[in-house]
C-alpha atoms as a printed R data frame, in Angstrom:
    type eleno elety resid chain resno       x       y       z
1   ATOM     1    CA   MET     A     1   0.182  -0.009  -0.007
2   ATOM     2    CA   SER     A     2   1.432   3.469  -1.041
3   ATOM     3    CA   TRP     A     3   2.211   6.302   1.462
4   ATOM     4    CA   SER     A     4  -0.656   8.155   0.181
5   ATOM     5    CA   TRP     A     5  -3.098   5.593   1.595
6   ATOM     6    CA   HIS     A     6  -1.063   5.658   4.876
7   ATOM     7    CA   GLY     A     7  -1.626   9.394   5.104
8   ATOM     8    CA   VAL     A     8  -5.325   9.082   4.310
9   ATOM     9    CA   LEU     A     9  -5.754   6.495   7.158
10  ATOM    10    CA   VAL     A    10  -3.916   8.852   9.653
11  ATOM    11    CA   LEU     A    11  -6.027  11.572   8.597
12  ATOM    12    CA   CYS     A    12  -9.126   9.812   8.976
13  ATOM    13    CA   CYS     A    13  -7.942   8.732  12.359
14  ATOM    14    CA   GLY     A    14  -7.295  12.277  13.397
15  ATOM    15    CA   VAL     A    15 -10.546  13.719  12.101
16  ATOM    16    CA   SER     A    16 -12.502  10.899  13.712
17  ATOM    17    CA   GLY     A    17 -10.607  11.329  16.883
18  ATOM    18    CA   ALA     A    18 -11.290  14.978  16.797
19  ATOM    19    CA   LEU     A    19 -14.997  14.643  16.200
20  ATOM    20    CA   ALA     A    20 -15.178  12.079  19.077
21  ATOM    21    CA   VAL     A    21 -13.448  14.295  21.564
22  ATOM    22    CA   LEU     A    22 -15.781  17.145  20.577
23  ATOM    23    CA   GLY     A    23 -19.039  14.943  21.066
24  ATOM    24    CA   TYR     A    24 -17.667  13.671  24.587
25  ATOM    25    CA   GLY     A    25 -17.010  17.120  25.524
26  ATOM    26    CA   LEU     A    26 -20.473  18.295  24.517
27  ATOM    27    CA   SER     A    27 -21.890  15.564  26.384
28  ATOM    28    CA   LEU     A    28 -20.157  16.183  29.576
29  ATOM    29    CA   ALA     A    29 -21.175  19.935  29.151
30  ATOM    30    CA   GLY     A    30 -24.780  18.808  28.790
31  ATOM    31    CA   LEU     A    31 -25.044  20.566  25.262
32  ATOM    32    CA   THR     A    32 -25.951  17.617  22.998
33  ATOM    33    CA   LYS     A    33 -29.231  17.830  21.321
34  ATOM    34    CA   ALA     A    34 -30.420  14.669  23.032
35  ATOM    35    CA   GLN     A    35 -29.727  16.119  26.468
36  ATOM    36    CA   ARG     A    36 -31.590  19.321  25.650
37  ATOM    37    CA   ALA     A    37 -34.599  17.665  24.373
38  ATOM    38    CA   VAL     A    38 -37.616  17.529  26.634
39  ATOM    39    CA   ARG     A    39 -38.894  13.927  27.175
40  ATOM    40    CA   VAL     A    40 -42.132  13.131  28.657
41  ATOM    41    CA   PRO     A    41 -44.542  10.228  28.698
42  ATOM    42    CA   GLY     A    42 -47.904  10.325  26.711
43  ATOM    43    CA   ARG     A    43 -51.061   8.491  26.667
44  ATOM    44    CA   ILE     A    44 -52.950   6.849  23.786
45  ATOM    45    CA   GLU     A    45 -56.509   8.140  23.966
46  ATOM    46    CA   ARG     A    46 -57.633   6.542  20.629
47  ATOM    47    CA   VAL     A    47 -56.592   3.868  18.271
48  ATOM    48    CA   GLY     A    48 -57.613   4.004  14.627
49  ATOM    49    CA   GLU     A    49 -59.041   0.970  12.688
50  ATOM    50    CA   PRO     A    50 -56.221  -0.382  10.240
51  ATOM    51    CA   ARG     A    51 -57.275  -0.516   6.482
52  ATOM    52    CA   ASN     A    52 -56.670  -3.877   4.885
53  ATOM    53    CA   GLY     A    53 -53.991  -3.282   2.186
54  ATOM    54    CA   GLY     A    54 -52.868  -0.111   3.495
55  ATOM    55    CA   SER     A    55 -49.181   1.023   3.967
56  ATOM    56    CA   GLN     A    56 -47.266  -0.352   7.067
57  ATOM    57    CA   LYS     A    57 -44.745   2.573   7.238
58  ATOM    58    CA   ASP     A    58 -46.649   4.836   9.677
59  ATOM    59    CA   GLY     A    59 -47.298   2.173  12.065
60  ATOM    60    CA   ILE     A    60 -50.696   1.915  14.047
61  ATOM    61    CA   ALA     A    61 -52.687   5.232  13.847
62  ATOM    62    CA   VAL     A    62 -53.084   6.682  17.416
63  ATOM    63    CA   VAL     A    63 -54.081   9.836  19.107
64  ATOM    64    CA   VAL     A    64 -51.821  10.656  21.924
65  ATOM    65    CA   ARG     A    65 -52.228  13.063  24.782
66  ATOM    66    CA   PHE     A    66 -49.059  14.700  26.526
67  ATOM    67    CA   ARG     A    67 -48.361  17.618  28.895
68  ATOM    68    CA   ASP     A    68 -45.566  20.128  28.261
69  ATOM    69    CA   PRO     A    69 -43.881  20.548  31.642
70  ATOM    70    CA   SER     A    70 -42.447  23.861  31.165
71  ATOM    71    CA   SER     A    71 -46.032  25.635  30.230
72  ATOM    72    CA   GLY     A    72 -48.335  22.905  31.885
73  ATOM    73    CA   GLU     A    73 -50.200  22.980  28.387
74  ATOM    74    CA   GLU     A    74 -51.780  19.577  27.131
75  ATOM    75    CA   HIS     A    75 -51.157  18.640  23.573
76  ATOM    76    CA   VAL     A    76 -53.194  16.094  21.601
77  ATOM    77    CA   VAL     A    77 -51.431  14.813  18.661
78  ATOM    78    CA   THR     A    78 -51.327  11.904  16.102
79  ATOM    79    CA   ASN     A    79 -48.811   9.763  14.416
80  ATOM    80    CA   ASP     A    80 -49.563  10.702  11.039
81  ATOM    81    CA   GLY     A    81 -46.374  11.213   8.740
82  ATOM    82    CA   GLN     A    82 -42.851  11.119   9.962
83  ATOM    83    CA   CYS     A    83 -43.245  11.263  13.785
84  ATOM    84    CA   GLY     A    84 -40.249   9.115  15.086
85  ATOM    85    CA   ASP     A    85 -40.467   5.534  16.148
86  ATOM    86    CA   ARG     A    86 -43.498   3.456  14.859
87  ATOM    87    CA   ILE     A    87 -46.094   2.359  17.097
88  ATOM    88    CA   THR     A    88 -46.662  -1.261  16.489
89  ATOM    89    CA   ALA     A    89 -48.674  -2.226  19.440
90  ATOM    90    CA   ALA     A    90 -51.455   0.065  20.860
91  ATOM    91    CA   TRP     A    91 -54.468   0.275  23.338
92  ATOM    92    CA   VAL     A    92 -56.111   3.044  24.958
93  ATOM    93    CA   GLY     A    93 -54.404   4.238  28.063
94  ATOM    94    CA   ARG     A    94 -51.004   2.716  27.148
95  ATOM    95    CA   GLU     A    95 -47.876   5.132  27.783
96  ATOM    96    CA   VAL     A    96 -45.734   6.055  24.930
97  ATOM    97    CA   GLY     A    97 -42.517   8.283  24.951
98  ATOM    98    CA   VAL     A    98 -42.577  11.728  23.528
99  ATOM    99    CA   ARG     A    99 -39.596  13.802  22.823
100 ATOM   100    CA   TYR     A   100 -39.131  17.298  21.454
101 ATOM   101    CA   PRO     A   101 -36.988  20.386  21.447
102 ATOM   102    CA   ARG     A   102 -37.454  22.737  24.356
103 ATOM   103    CA   ARG     A   103 -40.324  25.115  23.864
104 ATOM   104    CA   ARG     A   104 -41.182  23.261  20.636
105 ATOM   105    CA   PRO     A   105 -43.580  20.532  21.622
106 ATOM   106    CA   HIS     A   106 -45.287  20.649  18.121
107 ATOM   107    CA   ALA     A   107 -41.879  19.270  16.801
108 ATOM   108    CA   PHE     A   108 -42.495  16.079  18.821
109 ATOM   109    CA   ARG     A   109 -41.153  12.442  17.996
110 ATOM   110    CA   PHE     A   110 -42.460   9.237  19.379
111 ATOM   111    CA   VAL     A   111 -39.749   7.247  21.193
112 ATOM   112    CA   ASP     A   112 -39.927   3.497  22.271
113 ATOM   113    CA   ASP     A   113 -37.766   4.107  25.215
114 ATOM   114    CA   LEU     A   114 -37.591   7.506  26.926
115 ATOM   115    CA   GLN     A   115 -34.236   6.554  28.641
116 ATOM   116    CA   ALA     A   116 -32.174   5.485  25.623
117 ATOM   117    CA   GLY     A   117 -29.931   7.873  24.154
118 ATOM   118    CA   ARG     A   118 -30.235  10.490  26.826
119 ATOM   119    CA   ARG     A   119 -26.672  11.543  26.901
120 ATOM   120    CA   GLY     A   120 -26.163  11.838  23.156
121 ATOM   121    CA   LEU     A   121 -23.235   9.348  23.065
122 ATOM   122    CA   GLY     A   122 -24.352   7.588  19.782
123 ATOM   123    CA   TRP     A   123 -22.220   9.819  17.386
124 ATOM   124    CA   PRO     A   124 -19.061   9.970  19.611
125 ATOM   125    CA   ALA     A   125 -19.156   6.159  20.049
126 ATOM   126    CA   PHE     A   126 -19.508   6.120  16.396
127 ATOM   127    CA   TRP     A   127 -16.296   8.060  15.766
128 ATOM   128    CA   THR     A   128 -14.492   6.322  18.319
129 ATOM   129    CA   VAL     A   129 -15.096   2.959  16.638
130 ATOM   130    CA   LEU     A   130 -13.660   4.619  13.429
131 ATOM   131    CA   VAL     A   131 -10.588   5.583  15.020
132 ATOM   132    CA   TYR     A   132  -9.980   2.100  16.336
133 ATOM   133    CA   CYS     A   133 -10.661   0.633  12.912
134 ATOM   134    CA   GLY     A   134  -8.263   3.055  11.547
135 ATOM   135    CA   LEU     A   135  -5.599   2.174  14.039
136 ATOM   136    CA   VAL     A   136  -6.167  -1.724  13.263
137 ATOM   137    CA   ALA     A   137  -5.569  -0.762   9.274
138 ATOM   138    CA   LEU     A   138  -2.505   1.124  10.059
139 ATOM   139    CA   ALA     A   139  -1.287  -1.726  12.130
140 ATOM   140    CA   ALA     A   140  -2.010  -4.058   9.184
141 ATOM   141    CA   VAL     A   141  -0.201  -1.768   6.708
142 ATOM   142    CA   ASP     A   142   2.711  -1.083   8.614
143 ATOM   143    CA   TRP     A   143   3.403  -4.405  10.333
144 ATOM   144    CA   SER     A   144   1.470  -7.282   8.698
145 ATOM   145    CA   TRP     A   145  -2.069  -8.403   7.799
146 ATOM   146    CA   PRO     A   146  -2.533 -10.605  10.669
147 ATOM   147    CA   TRP     A   147  -2.861  -7.614  12.907
148 ATOM   148    CA   ALA     A   148  -6.299  -6.959  11.271
149 ATOM   149    CA   LEU     A   149  -7.321 -10.438  12.655
150 ATOM   150    CA   VAL     A   150  -6.048  -9.659  16.066
151 ATOM   151    CA   GLY     A   151  -7.368  -6.142  16.220
152 ATOM   152    CA   GLY     A   152 -10.983  -7.409  14.880
153 ATOM   153    CA   GLY     A   153 -11.203 -10.675  16.864
154 ATOM   154    CA   ALA     A   154  -9.823  -9.637  20.064
155 ATOM   155    CA   PRO     A   155 -12.445  -6.745  21.027
156 ATOM   156    CA   GLY     A   156 -15.020  -8.976  19.444
157 ATOM   157    CA   THR     A   157 -14.211 -11.922  21.694
158 ATOM   158    CA   PHE     A   158 -14.286  -9.428  24.871
159 ATOM   159    CA   LEU     A   159 -17.609  -7.991  23.824
160 ATOM   160    CA   ALA     A   160 -19.192 -11.415  23.067
161 ATOM   161    CA   ALA     A   161 -17.873 -12.893  26.392
162 ATOM   162    CA   PHE     A   162 -18.975  -9.826  28.331
163 ATOM   163    CA   TYR     A   163 -22.564  -9.958  26.958
164 ATOM   164    CA   LEU     A   164 -22.898 -13.743  26.811
165 ATOM   165    CA   PRO     A   165 -24.149 -14.125  30.600
166 ATOM   166    CA   GLY     A   166 -26.734 -11.210  30.065
167 ATOM   167    CA   ASP     A   167 -27.810 -12.888  26.835
168 ATOM   168    CA   ARG     A   168 -28.296 -16.156  28.423
169 ATOM   169    CA   GLN     A   169 -30.213 -14.478  31.528
170 ATOM   170    CA   GLN     A   170 -32.572 -12.761  28.798
171 ATOM   171    CA   ALA     A   171 -33.198 -16.014  27.116
172 ATOM   172    CA   GLN     A   172 -34.060 -17.745  30.319
173 ATOM   173    CA   ALA     A   173 -36.244 -14.906  31.189
174 ATOM   174    CA   ARG     A   174 -37.796 -14.761  27.786
175 ATOM   175    CA   LEU     A   175 -38.645 -18.580  28.219
176 ATOM   176    CA   ASP     A   176 -40.044 -18.011  31.653
177 ATOM   177    CA   ARG     A   177 -42.268 -15.308  30.271
178 ATOM   178    CA   LEU     A   178 -43.572 -17.571  27.515
179 ATOM   179    CA   THR     A   179 -44.324 -20.335  30.124
180 ATOM   180    CA   ALA     A   180 -46.551 -17.655  32.101
181 ATOM   181    CA   MET     A   181 -48.462 -16.298  29.135
182 ATOM   182    CA   ALA     A   182 -52.283 -16.161  29.019
183 ATOM   183    CA   ALA     A   183 -54.047 -17.361  25.935
184 ATOM   184    CA   VAL     A   184 -57.030 -15.424  24.415
185 ATOM   185    CA   PRO     A   185 -58.684 -15.600  20.784
186 ATOM   186    CA   GLY     A   186 -57.461 -13.111  18.336
187 ATOM   187    CA   ARG     A   187 -58.161 -12.232  14.807
188 ATOM   188    CA   VAL     A   188 -56.134 -10.587  11.679
189 ATOM   189    CA   VAL     A   189 -58.024  -7.440  10.875
190 ATOM   190    CA   ALA     A   190 -55.899  -6.092   8.112
191 ATOM   191    CA   VAL     A   191 -52.835  -7.264   6.032
192 ATOM   192    CA   LEU     A   192 -50.652  -4.238   5.570
193 ATOM   193    CA   ARG     A   193 -48.513  -4.056   2.169
194 ATOM   194    CA   THR     A   194 -45.713  -1.667   0.997
195 ATOM   195    CA   VAL     A   195 -44.336  -1.767  -2.629
196 ATOM   196    CA   GLU     A   196 -40.735  -0.456  -2.919
197 ATOM   197    CA   THR     A   197 -38.493   0.077  -6.082
198 ATOM   198    CA   ASP     A   198 -34.783  -0.025  -5.692
199 ATOM   199    CA   ALA     A   199 -32.130   1.605  -7.838
200 ATOM   200    CA   ASP     A   200 -31.991  -1.280 -10.212
201 ATOM   201    CA   GLY     A   201 -35.658  -1.129 -10.757
202 ATOM   202    CA   ASP     A   202 -36.493  -4.379  -8.945
203 ATOM   203    CA   VAL     A   203 -39.781  -4.145  -7.064
204 ATOM   204    CA   THR     A   204 -40.212  -5.796  -3.631
205 ATOM   205    CA   THR     A   205 -43.448  -6.204  -1.677
206 ATOM   206    CA   SER     A   206 -43.317  -6.629   2.052
207 ATOM   207    CA   ARG     A   207 -46.488  -7.592   4.206
208 ATOM   208    CA   THR     A   208 -47.273  -6.849   7.709
209 ATOM   209    CA   PRO     A   209 -50.523  -8.585   9.216
210 ATOM   210    CA   VAL     A   210 -52.292  -6.634  11.955
211 ATOM   211    CA   VAL     A   211 -54.061  -8.517  14.841
212 ATOM   212    CA   THR     A   212 -56.537  -7.684  17.454
213 ATOM   213    CA   PHE     A   213 -57.256  -9.298  20.857
214 ATOM   214    CA   THR     A   214 -58.710  -8.399  24.155
215 ATOM   215    CA   THR     A   215 -57.198  -9.380  27.368
216 ATOM   216    CA   HIS     A   216 -58.633 -11.094  30.251
217 ATOM   217    CA   GLU     A   217 -58.295  -7.733  31.993
218 ATOM   218    CA   GLY     A   218 -60.438  -6.086  29.342
219 ATOM   219    CA   VAL     A   219 -57.758  -4.258  27.170
220 ATOM   220    CA   ALA     A   220 -58.502  -4.208  23.698
221 ATOM   221    CA   VAL     A   221 -54.974  -4.433  21.740
222 ATOM   222    CA   THR     A   222 -54.308  -3.689  18.091
223 ATOM   223    CA   ALA     A   223 -50.768  -4.845  17.012
224 ATOM   224    CA   HIS     A   224 -48.502  -5.765  14.155
225 ATOM   225    CA   TYR     A   225 -47.850  -9.319  13.711
226 ATOM   226    CA   PRO     A   226 -44.461 -10.152  15.647
227 ATOM   227    CA   ALA     A   227 -41.582  -9.337  12.999
228 ATOM   228    CA   ARG     A   228 -39.518 -12.271  14.218
229 ATOM   229    CA   LEU     A   229 -42.273 -14.814  13.183
230 ATOM   230    CA   PRO     A   230 -43.133 -16.072   9.771
231 ATOM   231    CA   ASP     A   231 -46.235 -14.545   8.524
232 ATOM   232    CA   GLU     A   232 -46.517 -15.970   5.122
233 ATOM   233    CA   ALA     A   233 -49.491 -18.228   5.927
234 ATOM   234    CA   VAL     A   234 -51.352 -15.571   7.783
235 ATOM   235    CA   THR     A   235 -54.408 -14.231   5.923
236 ATOM   236    CA   TYR     A   236 -56.792 -11.516   6.456
237 ATOM   237    CA   GLY     A   237 -59.761 -12.319   8.637
238 ATOM   238    CA   GLN     A   238 -57.790 -15.361  10.246
239 ATOM   239    CA   ASP     A   239 -58.616 -16.338  13.813
240 ATOM   240    CA   LEU     A   240 -55.867 -16.973  15.970
241 ATOM   241    CA   VAL     A   241 -54.971 -17.836  19.550
242 ATOM   242    CA   ILE     A   242 -52.828 -15.071  21.251
243 ATOM   243    CA   HIS     A   243 -50.506 -15.702  24.100
244 ATOM   244    CA   TYR     A   244 -49.684 -12.562  25.719
245 ATOM   245    CA   THR     A   245 -47.989 -11.405  28.920
246 ATOM   246    CA   PRO     A   246 -50.518  -9.838  31.398
247 ATOM   247    CA   GLU     A   247 -48.297  -7.209  32.696
248 ATOM   248    CA   ASP     A   248 -47.544  -6.064  29.090
249 ATOM   249    CA   PRO     A   249 -49.822  -7.064  26.339
250 ATOM   250    CA   SER     A   250 -47.287  -5.671  23.717
251 ATOM   251    CA   ASP     A   251 -45.389  -8.792  24.463
252 ATOM   252    CA   PHE     A   252 -47.572 -11.424  22.608
253 ATOM   253    CA   THR     A   253 -47.061 -14.187  20.192
254 ATOM   254    CA   PRO     A   254 -49.475 -16.326  18.141
255 ATOM   255    CA   ASP     A   255 -46.785 -19.134  18.083
256 ATOM   256    CA   LEU     A   256 -45.397 -20.383  21.229
257 ATOM   257    CA   ALA     A   257 -43.288 -23.163  19.732
258 ATOM   258    CA   ALA     A   258 -41.532 -20.906  17.249
259 ATOM   259    CA   GLU     A   259 -40.987 -18.461  20.054
260 ATOM   260    CA   HIS     A   260 -39.093 -21.371  22.033
261 ATOM   261    CA   ARG     A   261 -37.073 -22.058  19.234
262 ATOM   262    CA   GLY     A   262 -36.347 -18.555  18.440
263 ATOM   263    CA   GLY     A   263 -34.880 -17.984  22.099
264 ATOM   264    CA   LYS     A   264 -32.667 -21.068  22.076
265 ATOM   265    CA   SER     A   265 -31.504 -19.945  18.247
266 ATOM   266    CA   ASP     A   266 -30.622 -16.638  19.663
267 ATOM   267    CA   LEU     A   267 -28.401 -18.021  22.427
268 ATOM   268    CA   GLY     A   268 -26.822 -20.265  19.817
269 ATOM   269    CA   CYS     A   269 -26.006 -17.246  17.724
270 ATOM   270    CA   ALA     A   270 -24.400 -15.327  20.693
271 ATOM   271    CA   ILE     A   271 -22.215 -18.617  21.488
272 ATOM   272    CA   GLY     A   272 -21.400 -18.877  17.774
273 ATOM   273    CA   ALA     A   273 -20.183 -15.255  17.626
274 ATOM   274    CA   LEU     A   274 -17.971 -15.628  20.659
275 ATOM   275    CA   VAL     A   275 -16.567 -18.754  19.055
276 ATOM   276    CA   VAL     A   276 -15.955 -17.090  15.633
277 ATOM   277    CA   MET     A   277 -14.351 -13.868  17.174
278 ATOM   278    CA   ALA     A   278 -11.880 -15.882  19.631
279 ATOM   279    CA   GLY     A   279 -11.077 -18.138  16.493
280 ATOM   280    CA   THR     A   280 -10.202 -14.939  14.383
281 ATOM   281    CA   ALA     A   281  -7.923 -13.461  17.147
282 ATOM   282    CA   ILE     A   282  -6.196 -16.827  17.806
283 ATOM   283    CA   ALA     A   283  -5.588 -17.312  14.097
284 ATOM   284    CA   GLY     A   284  -4.070 -13.887  13.950
285 ATOM   285    CA   GLY     A   285  -1.899 -14.501  16.870
286 ATOM   286    CA   VAL     A   286  -0.660 -17.821  15.634
287 ATOM   287    CA   LEU     A   287   0.205 -16.219  12.107
288 ATOM   288    CA   LEU     A   288   2.335 -13.320  13.874
289 ATOM   289    CA   TRP     A   289   4.170 -15.997  15.984
290 ATOM   290    CA   LEU     A   290   5.017 -18.035  12.877
291 ATOM   291    CA   TRP     A   291   6.013 -14.954  10.924
292 ATOM   292    CA   ARG     A   292   8.080 -13.313  13.630
């Protein structure tokens, strides 16, 4: 590789590092956009009836009420158009997160988690990762390419090992929730479709069934069919048996067996990632030892 590419890598590392330092500095000073945003809970007051064959992009139509803490004024809004995260499970009284710039409640966005991203560290973390990738590339250029295996596999192994116990606990907790789920009758009230054309002119059609069910507690839920489950055989008007978590009806499934298999598969993927990352790092270390 020529010295020009070496210089490009150094420049990219320097720029990315400067942006990362700036981002972390702004976060420490409390000046990031995420930190300055107002975050409040809202309540769903009305749930719209989905139209069979409609678009799936906007999620389930809802009317939400929230209060601006600075003025005390209440606002009633809908999720028509681009309004942040899609609402894929709704019922009257459900709490949803609302975020907006200070003194601009009409510029609201719905968010799935009010606590996520509060410190505005997403971009600084991204620039930090770019710095690390650049340093690994420089090591591979200046010394030898097995350094790329070590540089990529070692942190991957650490992260996989760090998160594996948590993944295992989450998988077990998920299986426990599946065992404790209640069953009620449900129905497919719409099948939403979106047709998209890519740059090559290829047309793709995606579908999302919408189901409704009423919990034993009397809560009428409208929700998108779980994306993690195959839905090719789900048809408009079809009756289903819905299994749901009483504490959170948005956690539901029409197929307990598939959910059980999916939980075990996710844990297997986490273990597989650990093995692959560790093998990559070991292979790089062995090559470096052989080539010394």
